[in-house]
C-alpha positions, 0 to 999 in steps of 0.5 A: 598172469596179471601184471601190476599195471592190470591190478585193481587193488593197491600194492603196499610200497616197499618199507621206507627207511625208519618205518614202524613195525606193527604188532601182529597177533594171531586172529582174536577178533570174533563176531561179524567182521566187515572188510573195508579195503584190501591190497592186491592178491597178486603179492605174497602178503595181502592186507585187509582193512577190517571193521568189527564192533565199532573198532577197526584193525588190519589183517595180514595173510602171508603164505596161508598164515593170518595175523591181525593188528591191534584194534583202534577207532576207525579214524585212527586205523585209517592213518595206519592203513595209509601209512602201510600203503605208503611204506611207513609201517610194516 
């Protein structure tokens, strides 16, 4: 069993007081999707930063269920990705 100190991918921080909720939808992006970054797979929820057709979104997998955030321009979703890792959005 891996410990958090042996993980190579980041773990999102616990949600901070007043953090924003992202809107999660069933997968709707079709076509070629490129996963850019991801969180560690040892957690119950795994997040992936994805790009498709010039836009980017965050994919969340929880217990086999897959959800996707709205899609934004790449520079905008990177701020949201950093906020997710810091516990400022969930």
